C-alpha positions in Angstrom: 78.1 91.8 86.3 77.7 92.9 89.9 81.1 92.8 91.6 79.3 91.9 94.9 78.4 88.5 93.5 82.0 87.3 93.1 82.2 84.3 95.5 84.7 84.2 98.4 87.4 81.6 98.4 89.6 80.7 101.4 91.3 77.7 99.8 94.9 77.5 100.9 96.3 77.7 97.4 99.7 78.8 96.4 98.3 82.1 95.4 96.8 82.8 98.8 100.0 81.7 100.5 101.9 84.2 98.4 99.5 87.0 99.2 99.8 86.1 102.9 103.5 86.4 102.8 103.2 89.7 100.9 100.7 91.0 103.5 102.8 90.0 106.5 106.0 91.2 104.8 104.5 94.6 104.1 103.5 94.9 107.7 107.0 94.0 108.8 108.6 96.5 106.4 106.2 99.3 107.5 107.0 98.5 111.2 110.7 98.8 110.6 110.3 102.0 108.7 108.2 103.5 111.5 110.8 102.5 114.1 113.5 104.4 112.1 111.4 107.5 111.6 110.2 107.4 115.2 113.8 107.4 116.4 114.6 110.5 114.2 111.7 112.8 115.0 111.4 114.5 118.4 108.4 114.1 120.6 105.2 115.9 119.7 103.1 118.0 122.1 100.7 115.2 123.2 103.5 112.6 123.3 105.5 114.6 125.8 102.4 115.0 127.9 101.7 111.3 128.0 105.4 110.6 128.9 104.7 112.8 132.0 101.7 110.6 132.7 103.9 107.5 132.9 106.0 109.2 135.6 102.9 109.4 137.8 100.9 106.2 137.3 97.3 106.5 138.2 93.9 104.9 137.2 92.9 108.1 135.3 94.1 111.5 134.2 92.6 114.8 133.5 91.7 114.0 129.9 92.2 110.2 129.4 92.0 106.8 131.0 95.3 105.2 132.1 96.4 102.9 129.3 98.5 105.4 127.4 100.8 105.6 130.4 101.6 101.9 130.2 103.9 102.4 127.2 106.1 104.8 129.3 106.1 102.5 132.3 107.3 99.6 130.2 110.0 101.4 128.4 111.2 103.9 131.0 114.1 101.7 132.2 115.6 102.0 128.7 115.7 105.9 128.9 113.6 108.7 127.5 114.8 108.5 123.9 112.0 108.7 121.4 112.8 105.3 120.0 111.8 103.6 123.2 108.8 105.9 123.8 107.4 105.1 120.3 108.3 101.4 120.3 104.9 100.4 122.0 102.7 102.4 119.6 104.5 101.1 116.5 104.1 97.5 117.7 100.4 98.1 118.5 99.8 99.3 115.0 101.6 96.2 113.6 99.6 93.8 115.8 96.4 95.6 114.9 97.0 95.1 111.2 97.8 91.4 111.8 94.5 91.0 113.7 92.7 92.8 110.9 94.0 90.0 108.6 92.7 87.4 111.0 89.3 89.1 111.1 89.2 89.0 107.3 89.9 85.2 107.3 87.5 84.6 110.1 84.8 86.2 107.9 85.9 83.8 105.1 87.2 86.6 102.9 90.2 86.0 100.6 93.8 86.8 101.6 93.7 89.5 98.9 91.0 91.4 100.8 93.3 91.7 103.9 96.2 92.7 101.6 94.1 95.6 100.1 92.9 96.6 103.6 96.5 97.0 104.8 97.4 98.9 101.6 94.4 101.2 102.2 95.3 101.9 105.8 98.8 102.8 104.9 97.9 105.1 102.0 96.3 107.4 104.6 98.5 110.4 105.4 97.0 110.5 108.9 97.8 106.9 109.7 101.5 107.7 109.1 101.2 110.2 111.9 99.1 108.1 114.2 100.8 104.7 113.9 104.1 105.7 115.5 102.8 108.3 117.9 102.5 107.9 121.7 98.8 108.6 121.8 95.8 106.8 123.5 94.8 105.8 120.0 97.6 103.3 119.7 96.1 101.0 122.4 92.5 101.9 121.3 93.3 100.8 117.7 94.7 97.5 118.9 91.8 96.6 121.3 89.2 97.9 118.9 90.3 95.4 116.2 90.6 92.7 118.9 87.1 93.4 120.0 85.8 93.2 116.5 87.5 89.8 116.0 86.3 88.5 119.3 82.7 89.7 118.7 82.6 88.1 115.2 83.8 84.8 116.7 81.3 85.1 119.6 78.4 85.7 117.3 79.0 82.3 115.7 79.6 80.3 118.9 77.3 79.1 121.7 79.9 79.1 124.4 80.5 82.0 126.8 84.3 82.1 126.3 84.4 84.2 123.2 81.8 86.6 124.7 84.0 87.0 127.8 87.0 87.7 125.5 84.8 90.3 123.7 84.1 92.0 127.0 87.7 91.9 128.1 88.9 93.5 124.8 86.1 96.1 125.0 87.1 97.0 128.6 90.7 97.4 127.6 89.6 99.6 124.7 87.7 101.8 127.2 90.8 102.0 129.4 92.7 103.2 126.3 90.4 105.9 125.2 86.8 106.8 126.0 85.9 106.5 122.3 85.7 102.8 123.0 82.2 103.4 124.2 81.2 103.4 120.5 82.1 99.7 120.1 79.0 98.2 121.9 76.8 100.8 120.1 78.1 99.7 116.7 77.8 96.0 117.5 74.3 96.4 118.9 73.2 98.2 115.7 74.5 95.2 113.7 72.7 92.7 115.8 69.4 94.6 115.8 69.5 95.2 112.1 70.5 91.7 111.1 67.7 89.1 111.6 70.1 86.2 111.6 71.8 87.5 114.8 68.8 89.1 116.5 68.3 86.1 118.8 71.4 87.3 120.8 69.3 90.1 122.2 67.4 87.5 124.3 70.4 85.6 125.5 72.7 86.5 128.5 76.0 86.2 126.6 76.2 89.8 125.2 75.1 91.3 128.5 77.8 89.2 130.3 80.3 90.6 127.8 79.2 94.2 128.6 79.4 93.6 132.3 83.0 92.2 131.9 84.0 95.3 130.0 82.6 97.6 132.7 84.4 95.5 135.4 87.7 96.1 133.6 86.8 99.8 133.3 85.7 100.1 137.0 89.1 101.4 138.3 88.8 104.4 136.1 85.2 105.0 137.2 86.3 104.9 140.8 89.2 107.3 140.1 86.9 109.8 138.4 84.4 109.5 141.3 87.3 110.5 143.7 88.3 113.4 141.4 84.9 115.1 140.8 84.4 113.2 137.5 87.0 115.6 136.1 88.0 113.4 133.1 84.4 112.7 131.9 83.4 116.3 132.3 86.3 117.5 130.3 85.7 115.1 127.4 82.0 115.9 127.3 82.7 119.6 127.2 85.7 119.2 124.8 83.6 117.3 122.2 80.2 118.8 122.7 81.0 122.5 122.2 78.3 124.9 123.0 75.5 122.7 121.5 74.9 125.0 118.6 75.1 123.9 115.0 77.8 125.7 113.0 78.4 125.2 109.4 82.1 126.1 109.8 82.5 123.3 112.4 80.8 120.8 110.1 83.1 121.8 107.2 86.2 121.5 109.4 85.1 118.1 110.5 84.6 116.9 106.9 87.8 118.6 105.8 89.7 116.9 108.5 88.6 113.5 107.4 89.4 114.2 103.7 92.9 115.3 104.7 93.5 112.4 107.1 92.6 109.7 104.5 93.0 111.6 101.3 89.8 112.9 99.5 89.4 110.0 97.0 90.1 107.3 99.5 87.6 108.9 102.0 84.9 109.0 99.3 85.5 105.3 98.4 84.4 104.2 101.8 80.7 105.2 101.4 80.9 103.9 97.8 82.1 100.5 99.1 79.3 100.5 101.7 76.7 101.2 99.0 78.1 98.5 96.8 77.8 95.8 99.3 74.5 97.1 100.8 72.6 96.7 97.5 74.0 93.2 96.9 71.6 90.3 97.0 72.0 88.3 99.0 74.1 90.3 101.5 77.2 88.8 103.0 77.0 88.8 106.8 80.6 90.0 107.0 79.8 92.9 104.7 77.0 94.1 106.9 79.2 93.7 110.0 81.9 95.9 108.5 79.4 98.5 107.4 77.9 98.7 111.0 81.3 98.9 112.7 82.7 101.6 110.4 80.2 104.1 109.0 78.4 104.8 112.4 81.7 106.0 113.8 82.1 108.6 111.1 78.4 109.6 111.3 78.7 110.1 115.1 81.7 112.3 114.8 80.3 114.1 111.8 77.2 115.1 113.8 79.1 116.0 117.0 81.7 117.8 114.9 78.9 120.1 113.6 78.1 121.3 117.2 81.6 121.4 118.6 85.2 120.9 117.7 86.6 117.5 116.9 90.1 116.5 116.0 90.6 114.7 112.7 92.0 111.5 114.2 89.1 110.9 116.6 87.0 108.9 114.1 90.0 107.0 112.8 89.0 103.7 114.6 86.1 103.5 112.1 88.8 102.9 109.4 89.8 99.5 110.7 86.5 97.9 109.6 86.2 100.5 106.9 89.6 99.6 105.4 88.7 95.9 105.4 85.3 96.7 103.8 87.2 98.6 101.1 89.6 95.7 100.7 86.8 93.3 100.2 85.2 95.4 97.5 88.5 96.0 95.9 89.3 92.3 95.8 86.0 91.7 94.1 86.1 94.7 91.9 89.6 94.5 90.7 89.2 90.9 89.5 85.7 91.5 88.0 85.6 92.0 84.2 83.5 95.1 84.3 85.2 97.0 87.2 86.8 99.8 85.2 85.3 102.4 87.5 86.8 100.8 90.6 90.2 100.5 88.9 90.2 104.2 88.0 88.9 105.2 91.4 91.6 103.1 93.2 94.4 104.6 91.0 93.1 108.1 91.8 93.1 107.2 95.5 96.7 105.9 95.3 97.9 109.0 93.6 96.1 111.5 95.9 96.7 109.8 99.2 100.2 108.8 98.3 101.0 112.4 97.5 99.7 113.3 101.0 102.0 110.7 102.6 105.0 112.2 100.8 103.9 115.6 101.9 103.6 114.6 105.5 107.1 113.1 105.7 108.6 116.0 103.8 107.2 118.5 106.2 108.1 116.5 109.3 111.7 115.7 108.2 112.7 118.9 106.4 112.2 122.7 107.1 110.3 123.2 103.8 107.5 125.4 105.1 109.8 128.3 106.0 111.6 128.0 102.7 108.3 128.2 100.8 107.1 131.0 103.0 110.4 132.9 102.5 110.0 132.6 98.7 106.4 133.9 98.8 107.5 136.7 101.2 110.2 137.8 98.7 107.8 137.7 95.8 105.2 139.8 97.8 107.9 142.3 98.7 108.8 142.6 95.0 105.2 143.0 93.9 104.5 145.5 96.7 107.3 147.8 95.5 105.8 147.7 92.0 102.1 148.0 93.0 101.6 150.7 95.7 98.3 149.4 97.1 99.4 145.7 97.3 100.5 144.9 100.9 103.5 142.7 101.5 103.3 139.5 103.5 104.5 139.7 107.1 107.9 138.2 107.9 108.1 134.5 108.6 106.7 133.5 112.1 107.8 130.0 113.5 104.2 129.4 114.6 103.3 128.9 111.0 105.2 125.6 110.9 103.7 123.2 113.4 106.4 120.7 112.7 108.7 122.9 114.8 107.0 121.3 117.8 109.1 118.2 117.1 112.4 119.9 117.4 114.5 121.8 119.9 112.9 121.0 123.3 116.0 119.1 124.6 118.0 122.3 124.1 115.4 124.4 125.8 115.3 122.0 128.7 119.1 122.1 129.1 119.0 126.0 129.1 116.2 125.8 131.7 118.3 123.6 134.0 121.2 126.1 133.7 119.0 129.0 134.6 117.4 127.2 137.4 120.7 126.4 138.9 121.6 130.1 138.9 118.6 131.1 141.1 119.4 132.3 144.7 117.6 129.3 146.2 117.2 126.5 143.6 115.8 124.1 146.1 112.8 126.3 146.6 112.4 127.5 143.0 109.8 125.8 140.7 109.3 126.3 137.0 106.1 127.1 135.2 104.7 127.7 131.7 101.6 129.3 130.4 100.0 126.1 129.0 100.5 122.4 129.7 101.8 121.8 126.2 105.0 123.7 126.8 105.2 122.4 130.4 105.3 118.8 129.2 107.5 119.4 126.2 110.2 120.8 128.5 109.4 118.7 131.5 110.0 115.4 129.8 113.7 116.3 129.4 114.1 117.7 132.9 115.5 115.8 135.9 112.7 114.3 138.1 113.9 116.5 141.0 112.8 119.7 139.4 109.2 120.9 139.9 107.5 122.2 136.7 103.8 123.1 136.3 101.3 125.3 134.6 99.6 128.2 136.4 97.1 129.0 133.7 93.5 129.7 134.6 92.5 126.8 132.4 92.4 123.6 134.4 94.7 120.8 133.2 96.5 117.7 134.5 99.0 119.9 136.4 96.3 121.0 138.8 96.2 117.5 140.0 100.0 117.2 140.3 100.9 120.6 141.7 99.7 121.7 145.1 99.9 125.5 145.0 99.5 126.0 148.7 102.5 123.7 149.4 104.7 125.9 147.4 103.8 129.2 149.0 106.8 131.4 149.5 108.8 129.7 146.7 110.5 131.6 143.9 109.7 130.6 140.3 111.1 130.8 136.8 108.4 131.5 134.1 109.3 130.0 130.7 107.5 132.2 128.2 107.3 130.6 124.7 106.8 133.1 121.8 103.8 131.2 120.5 101.8 132.8 123.4 103.4 136.3 123.3 104.5 138.2 126.4 102.5 136.7 129.2 104.7 137.3 132.2 102.8 140.3 133.5 99.5 138.4 133.8 101.1 136.3 136.6 102.5 139.1 138.6 99.5 139.1 141.0 100.4 135.5 142.0 103.8 136.6 143.3 105.4 139.3 145.4 107.7 140.7 142.7 109.1 140.0 139.2 112.5 140.6 137.7 111.4 142.6 134.6 114.6 141.7 132.6 114.2 138.2 131.1 116.9 135.9 129.8 116.3 135.2 126.2 117.1 132.0 124.3 116.5 131.0 120.6 116.5 127.6 119.0 117.1 127.3 115.2 116.1 124.6 112.8 118.7 125.0 110.1 118.8 128.7 109.2 115.3 129.4 110.5 114.2 130.2 114.0 112.1 127.5 115.5 111.5 128.7 119.1 112.2 131.8 121.1 112.0 131.6 124.9 112.1 134.3 127.6 112.9 133.2 131.2 111.4 135.5 133.9 112.3 135.2 137.5 109.3 135.6 139.9 109.8 136.1 143.7 107.6 135.0 146.6 104.8 132.8 145.3 101.4 133.4 147.0 100.2 129.8 146.6 97.4 130.6 144.2 96.4 129.8 140.6 95.5 132.3 137.9 91.8 133.0 137.8 
């Protein structure tokens, strides 16, 4: 028996109502849990940077369109506690899951398919990091699913209204993250490859939707035109690399996807696509889900072979992908001969579930230094017994990336204290080596203090900080130990430096999390590092 042949049933039975309550209840429970976790964990590197965006509203930024700053603008009156900062992303994730259920019902799938889709999404370790995080992906995920729902509706209507809604949602997706440009590409592939919908190529509706989306996106285009196309140039260079195929890049891209979703769950997606593709006759919704999911992963798989991509970039493909997996699971788990799917699903639950537990364990508790310390002690013991066996180096806080979520409020408080002790605090600015540290400290500083980055690498602070206007000022360089001793490299930008730094250490439990050196520079020349 082919599991693809099991008919769909959208009858409002008691069973479907029970599944609906279960699905919505699960979304609510997950949302409450994320709000609690989000209130406990400190802000990450990118999150702090985007909070700084919200303090300077604009139609564009160095690396992203403006939508990510909206969260900060809406919640800033309530303070800078991470609960308020993460409230928007958590709600966006919840609404996106609700819209995914609506998409399933619009396609005449059963409530069970939506339920399994929500389960699949929340089995992914990466989703538990993305869902509560202040990232452009929060808005992108919401408007991506909204665009899919609007587009499916539009394909089955003759009026212009759903097409205008599709264009609006697409434009907002673009204003959230430039990856939204993949939406019309995926939809166009579906229309061209599906004879039933090919007539839309010759009608004005889809083109009107595209124009609507570009009109919504126009303010960002104008902003970039006034800033030398800086944002587009950065993203093209960031994702394109040097244009040379590298096997290591490809393996990293694939490995990132396996880690984000869990290896078994990731492999179930192409298996689900193959299952529905060989069905006869094919369900239109199945094809729609295939064309709005797999091309995203293929695109980033190819680009990731020529440059560096981050594991969460292709995640938007998982919204349609999770629903596709939910559809096949709904059919497969109720089919008499679906033993393979049952076993595969159990393996996915175990492997991805273990990844989720690992993510929360690492984020909430300092387990990495404890494990490293145990390995270090063992290596010391073996090294004493075996002469040629080298011992491990002592623990370095840079090993544990979860340290980035802790200690920055303390560092900011020490920064304010040191700034106040300067001979002329009113004409003393603060700077760091990279924008990461600048934002992680800056988000906890009073708005009256000037903090920037003077690195030779261009970043958002080049747009915010006019070096010439601060000529003659003194400065405090905040040197984080992740970059080593960098103070001397900035000496040519100033008249003099006080060679004796003030040192400050932050601990996470018994382990060192951050070590800071504060250097005082005198007489800024009004230049950037080159």
